[in-house]
C-alpha positions, -999 to 999 in steps of 0.1 A, spaced: 252 283 323 223 270 343 224 232 341 187 230 349 179 244 315 208 232 293 189 202 278 160 224 269 180 250 250 192 248 214 205 273 188 193 276 153 212 297 127 188 315 105 189 319 67 170 343 45 143 317 42 136 321 79 126 357 76 91 352 91 106 339 123 131 367 124 103 392 117 82 379 146 110 380 171 124 414 160 90 431 162 84 415 196 118 428 207 112 463 195 79 464 212 92 449 245 125 468 248 125 499 226 153 513 249 177 486 239 178 490 201 189 516 176 158 509 155 122 515 165 90 495 160 77 522 138 108 519 115 100 482 109 63 481 108 35 495 85 49 503 50 84 492 62 72 457 71 82 441 38 95 406 30 124 420 10 136 441 39 135 412 64 153 390 40 179 417 34 185 421 71 192 384 74 214 384 43 235 413 56 242 397 89 271 373 92 253 352 118 217 353 131 208 329 159 176 321 175 176 302 208 148 277 212 136 268 247 120 234 246 113 240 209 98 275 213 116 307 200 129 324 232 155 349 220 177 361 192 211 377 184 229 387 152 264 398 142 278 422 117 299 409 88 334 405 103 364 427 96 398 411 97 398 410 134 363 415 148 325 413 145 298 432 164 272 414 185 238 431 179 201 427 181 203 407 213 170 400 229 154 374 252 116 371 255 104 381 290 89 346 294 123 331 291 146 355 310 166 339 338 166 305 321 200 306 303 188 318 269 210 349 269 240 329 280 233 304 251 230 332 226 262 350 237 281 316 238 269 309 203 283 342 190 316 337 208 320 302 195 313 312 159 337 342 162 364 320 176 360 293 149 360 321 123 395 332 137 385 366 149 404 384 177 375 400 194 337 406 196 325 441 201 290 454 212 272 485 222 248 485 251 228 512 267 244 523 299 211 520 318 205 483 307 221 467 338 208 432 331 224 431 296 256 446 309 258 419 336 252 392 310 280 405 288 304 409 318 297 373 329 310 363 294 342 383 297 332 415 279 349 446 293 338 482 291 361 501 267 353 535 282 340 546 248 306 564 251 282 574 224 254 598 231 221 586 218 188 605 211 167 615 241 198 617 263 206 580 263 242 568 264 255 537 248 287 522 260 311 500 241 322 466 254 347 441 239 356 405 245 391 394 234 390 359 220 415 331 226 440 325 198 
């Protein structure tokens, strides 16, 4: 982690009541980095932009974190409900204004700490093969490529990574 920014960073776990913040960040993420998500801005806006849907998304996530940089929302991450051994890290995004300041590291560390405390054996994720900055972030935190590939629409390829947790 970058010590220069450690004191400015904090994590907040969201609840259903925080749906307006989740909505704002998620829509920004889908607009900024459509290549990085399985969902599209179109699928979450217009008639699909409903409070009950945003609340449901938060309710169905085991953990949703927002990283604040000096009090300002700078990034987000969520996890799937855990199985007996693992959870999946998903919806990871850092605002362009805050990239390179430790926000991504803070978010990944938050998920890893939660999963370890929960007693899980591993954290899994999918990342687009072409998203080199994200892959480097995950590798820095001990995630390894499982060699599983999933073809996505428009010729994109998603690879699977896993981080084994300490017992």
